[in-house]
Each structure stands twice: as C-alpha cells, then as structure tokens.
C-alpha positions in Angstrom: 11.5 -14.2 22.2 8.0 -15.7 21.9 6.0 -15.1 18.5 3.5 -13.0 19.8 5.8 -10.5 21.8 7.9 -10.1 18.2 4.6 -9.7 16.5 3.5 -6.8 19.2 7.1 -5.4 19.2 7.1 -5.1 15.2 3.6 -3.3 15.7 4.9 -0.9 18.2 8.0 0.0 15.7 5.4 0.2 13.0 3.5 2.9 14.8 6.4 4.7 15.2 7.1 4.7 11.6 3.3 5.7 11.1 3.6 8.8 13.4 7.0 9.3 11.1 4.7 8.8 7.9 2.2 11.4 9.4 4.7 14.5 10.0 5.7 13.8 6.0 2.4 13.5 4.8 0.9 16.6 6.8 3.6 18.8 6.2 4.1 17.9 2.5 3.6 20.8 -0.1 2.9 19.8 -3.8 5.8 22.2 -4.9 8.1 20.8 -2.3 10.0 17.8 -2.2 8.6 14.8 -0.1 11.2 14.2 2.5 12.6 17.7 2.5 14.5 18.4 5.6 13.1 22.0 5.2 9.4 20.7 5.6 9.9 17.5 8.5 12.6 19.0 10.0 12.0 20.8 13.3 9.8 20.4 16.4 6.2 19.2 16.2 3.6 21.5 17.4 0.2 22.2 17.4 -1.6 22.9 14.4 -4.2 25.4 16.0 -2.5 26.8 19.0 1.3 26.8 17.4 2.7 25.5 20.7 5.7 22.8 20.7 4.8 19.4 21.9 6.2 17.5 24.7 7.9 14.2 24.5 4.9 12.5 26.0 2.3 14.2 23.4 4.4 11.8 20.9 3.4 9.0 21.9 2.1 6.9 19.6 -2.2 6.3 20.0 -1.7 6.9 23.9 -0.7 10.0 23.8 -4.0 10.9 21.0 -6.5 8.6 23.8 -4.9 10.0 26.8 -5.5 13.3 25.3 -8.9 12.7 24.2 -8.1 13.6 20.8 -7.5 17.0 21.4 -4.7 19.8 22.2 -3.4 19.6 26.0 -3.3 23.6 25.6 -6.1 24.9 23.6 -8.1 22.0 23.2 -8.9 22.3 19.6 -9.6 18.4 17.7 -6.8 16.6 16.5 -6.8 14.9 13.2 -8.1 11.9 13.3 -5.4 10.9 10.9 -2.8 10.5 13.8 -3.8 7.2 15.4 -5.4 6.3 12.3 -1.7 6.2 10.3 -0.1 4.5 13.2 -2.5 2.6 13.5 -1.6 1.3 9.6 1.9 1.4 10.0 1.9 -1.3 12.9 0.0 -3.2 10.7 1.9 -3.1 7.9 5.4 -3.9 9.8 3.8 -6.6 12.1 0.6 -8.2 9.5 2.7 -8.0 5.6 5.3 -10.9 7.3 2.6 -12.7 8.7 0.9 -12.7 5.8 3.6 -13.3 3.4 4.4 -16.4 5.8 1.2 -17.9 5.5 1.6 -17.5 1.6 4.6 -19.1 1.1 4.3 -21.5 3.9 7.1 -19.8 6.6 6.4 -21.4 9.6 7.2 -18.4 12.4 9.8 -20.6 14.4 11.7 -20.4 11.1 11.3 -16.9 10.2 12.4 -15.7 13.1 14.7 -18.5 13.8 16.7 -17.6 10.2 15.9 -20.8 9.1 14.9 -19.5 5.8 17.3 -17.9 2.8 18.1 -14.5 3.2 16.8 -13.9 0.0 13.1 -14.3 1.6 14.1 -11.5 4.3 14.6 -9.2 1.4 11.5 -10.2 -0.5 9.7 -9.5 2.6 11.4 -5.8 3.4 10.9 -5.2 0.0 6.7 -5.6 0.4 6.8 -3.7 3.7 9.0 -1.1 2.2 6.1 -0.8 -1.3 3.1 -1.0 1.4 4.4 1.6 3.7 4.9 3.5 0.4 1.5 3.0 -0.8 0.2 4.5 2.8 2.2 7.6 1.9 0.3 7.7 -1.7 -3.0 7.1 -0.8 -3.3 10.2 2.3 -1.1 12.6 -0.7 -3.8 11.7 -3.1 -6.7 12.5 -1.1 -5.2 15.4 0.5 -4.0 16.6 -2.8 -4.9 15.3 -5.7 -1.4 14.2 -6.8 1.2 11.2 -6.8 4.1 12.6 -6.3 7.1 11.4 -9.0 9.2 10.2 -6.3 7.0 7.5 -4.7 6.1 6.0 -7.7 9.9 5.9 -8.9 10.3 4.4 -5.3 7.7 2.2 -5.3 8.7 0.8 -9.1 13.0 0.0 -7.9 11.2 -1.9 -5.2 9.1 -3.7 -7.8 12.5 -4.6 -9.6 14.0 -6.0 -6.4 10.5 -8.1 -6.2 10.5 -8.9 -9.5 14.1 -10.2 -9.2 14.3 -12.0 -6.1 10.6 -14.1 -6.9 12.5 -14.6 -10.5 16.0 -15.5 -9.6 14.3 -18.2 -6.2 11.4 -19.5 -8.3 12.9 -23.0 -7.7 12.7 -22.6 -4.1 9.1 -21.0 -3.8 6.0 -24.1 -3.4 4.6 -24.5 -6.9 2.3 -21.6 -8.0 3.7 -19.2 -5.6 5.2 -16.9 -7.6 1.6 -15.3 -8.1 -0.5 -14.5 -5.3 -3.4 -15.9 -7.7 -1.3 -19.6 -7.3 -2.7 -21.8 -9.8 -5.2 -19.8 -11.1 -2.1 -17.6 -13.2 -2.7 -20.6 -15.6 -5.5 -19.4 -16.7 -4.8 -16.0 -17.3 -1.1 -15.7 -18.1 0.9 -17.1 -21.5 4.1 -17.5 -19.9 5.5 -19.9 -17.2 8.4 -17.1 -16.1 8.1 -15.3 -13.2 10.2 -12.4 -14.8 8.5 -12.4 -18.2 4.7 -12.6 -16.0 6.1 -9.1 -13.6 7.5 -7.5 -17.0 4.1 -7.9 -18.5 2.4 -6.6 -15.5 3.7 -3.6 -16.0 3.0 -3.4 -19.5 -0.4 -3.9 -18.8 -0.9 -1.8 -16.0 0.8 1.1 -17.7 -1.0 0.7 -20.5 -4.5 0.7 -19.6 -4.2 3.6 -17.2 -2.3 5.6 -20.2 -4.9 4.8 -22.6 -7.6 5.7 -20.0 -5.5 9.3 -19.1 -5.3 10.1 -23.0 -8.5 9.6 -24.2 -10.3 11.6 -21.2 -7.3 14.2 -21.3 -6.6 13.8 -17.9 -9.7 13.8 -16.4 -10.4 10.0 -15.1 -6.9 9.4 -14.7 -3.7 11.6 -13.9 -0.3 10.7 -15.1 0.4 9.7 -11.5 -2.0 6.9 -12.0 -0.2 5.8 -14.6 2.9 5.4 -13.2 1.7 4.3 -9.9 -0.2 1.6 -12.0 2.8 0.5 -13.9 5.2 0.2 -10.5 2.6 -1.8 -8.8 2.6 -4.1 -12.4 5.9 -4.5 -11.6 5.6 -5.5 -8.4 2.6 -7.5 -8.9 3.2 -9.0 -12.1 0.5 -10.4 -14.0 -2.3 -11.6 -13.9 -2.6 -10.2 -10.1 -2.1 -7.0 -11.3 -5.6 -7.6 -13.2 -7.4 -8.5 -10.3 -5.9 -5.1 -8.1 -7.2 -2.8 -11.5 -10.6 -5.1 -10.9 -11.0 -4.4 -7.5 -9.7 -0.7 -8.0 -12.8 -0.1 -10.6 -15.4 -1.9 -8.5 -14.3 -0.2 -5.1 -13.9 3.2 -6.9 -17.6 2.9 -8.5 -19.4 1.9 -5.1 -17.8 5.0 -3.6 -18.9 6.9 -6.7 -22.2 6.3 -6.2 -22.3 6.6 -2.7 -20.8 10.0 -3.3 -23.1 11.0 -6.0 -26.3 9.6 -3.9 -25.2 11.7 -0.8 -24.5 14.9 -3.4 -21.2 15.3 -2.5 -19.9 15.0 -5.5 -21.9 15.9 -9.4 -20.7 14.3 -12.0 -17.6 15.0 -13.8 -16.1 15.9 -10.4 -12.7 14.5 -10.1 -12.0 12.0 -7.5 -8.8 10.6 -6.4 -8.0 7.3 -8.0 -4.8 6.2 -6.0 -6.2 5.2 -3.2 -8.5 2.6 -5.0 -5.7 1.6 -6.9 -4.0 1.0 -3.5 -6.9 -1.2 -1.8 -7.1 -3.0 -4.7 -3.4 -3.7 -4.7 -3.1 -4.3 -0.9 -6.3 -6.9 -1.2 -4.5 -8.9 -4.0 -1.5 -9.1 -2.6 -3.4 -10.3 0.9 -6.2 -12.8 -0.4 -5.8 -12.6 -4.3 -6.5 -16.3 -4.1 -9.2 -16.6 -1.8 -10.9 -13.7 -3.9 -10.3 -15.5 -7.5 -11.3 -19.2 -6.0 -14.7 -17.4 -4.7 -15.2 -15.9 -8.1 -15.1 -18.7 -9.7 -17.1 -20.7 -7.6 -20.0 -19.4 -8.5 -19.2 -21.2 -12.4 -18.7 -24.9 -10.4 -21.6 -27.3 -11.3 -23.6 -28.0 -8.8 
C-alpha cells in the first residue's frame, strides 16, 4: 500500500469518526452524560420530519453532497455541521500523523513499515485522541457554553500519556524535539527535563485561567476553561502552552472585535472561550516553531 493510499484511507476512516462525533455532539444534553447509550443509541433520523434515515443517507460527505444539503423527504436544510465535522475528523486522522512524522523526522516509509519504536505509535495515537477530543470540546462549547468534565478528564489522562512517552523517550528524539517550539524552549523554560516542563505547563495553564476565573467571578472564564487549560498544559508542556494561550487570546480578541463591530454582541456578553484555546493549541502543535521563529524574525538585525 502506497503512502498516498494509506493517508486517503486514514482520511476516509476519519470521516466515519467525524460522523459518529456528530451524533455524540448533536444529541448531547448538559444534564446527561457525554457518551450515554440512551442519548447516542437508536437510529439516525431527520431533525425536521423525524424520518429514520436509510444507510445510503448516512455515508459521510457523499450523502450530504448528493442530497444538496437537504433531507431527501421533507427537503429541510441539513446543518452544515455534518460535513464540516466529517471533514475535520478525516483531517485529524490523516493530518496529525503526517504532521508528527514531519516534526520528529519520521519518514512515511519507516512509519508505515513499523521501523520506529512502539512508543511513537502510542504518542501519535494519544495526540489523535486529544485533537478529536478538542473537536468535541469546540462543538459542545459553541452549542451549550459548557465543557463537560469528562472531556477535560480524558484530555488530562491522555496528556499524562504524552508526558510519560516524551519524558521516557527523550533520548530517542532529535535535539530540542521535546517541545513544538524546539530550540526556542531554551529561552522560556528554566528546566531541561521534559517531565518538569510538562508539569510546569499544567501548573501555568491551570493557574492562569483560575486567576482569570476567580477575579472575573466566572464571567471571563468558567471552571471548564480552567480544567481545559490545565489538561492542555500537561499535554503540550511549557512553554508550548504559553504560546497556545497567547494565540487563543489574539484569536478571541479579533473575533470579539468582529462581533462588537457587527453588533452581534455587546460588552459584557458571554462568548465561549474553549474554541479559541483549542485553536491556539492546535496551531502550536502544527506550527509552533514556525510561528515563534516568525515572531523573533522581527527582532533580528538587518
């Protein structure tokens, strides 16, 4: 199987995962459990006419396109969330291994030929699971302005796994590759130890958001944001979580300005912050070194 075909397979399988996540997030109720059998069980149906859908109406992406984004029976428009989340699921399952392979210098042939340590496959799996969890966080926070404790706990446990794998196998990594900021980590971190940097990331992320939540009395940040920042700090480590938080505030500020300018929000209105923290974390994971190098290029001598 060629590398291209394998990545296409990962993307296709990821759209199936995205289709399942649509079911989970659309049927989620803040009063219930995230993966409750009562909520996610049963056949899929049209949200407008309640007709049970046939198997050929549930093919990720293709069914939505074939039906022109409408129910086959009542012609009611379907939510754009369906194809967007399916595409996101495919992008995560195909993209995260690709990005990590490039970052750690793992060629596609070595990766698919099982010529790397088993710990690396576990690391990739942990990051895929974390980013999929962040996708769920984004959808639920946008829909309900809440981040379920179960999701934060899951991301925290996966972060423990990432921390353990990076710390135990630091000697197998290329120089400075225990951080997505690479050598710029030396500027910001007082520690050489990957373990200490990940623990510091959790402490800084959680403490900063707790302070914001405490002094704003929960108006600026909720406890769900605090727990998410702690979990992501554990997974990303320090100083990576610092860059993720900075990017999240920049993105949140820009979006808030747009909402105010278009009069869709007013000062004091609540805007879910979880999606911005997710965005900052994913940008740090995918291109943290590129972004921090670009930033420091402004301070270089001509």
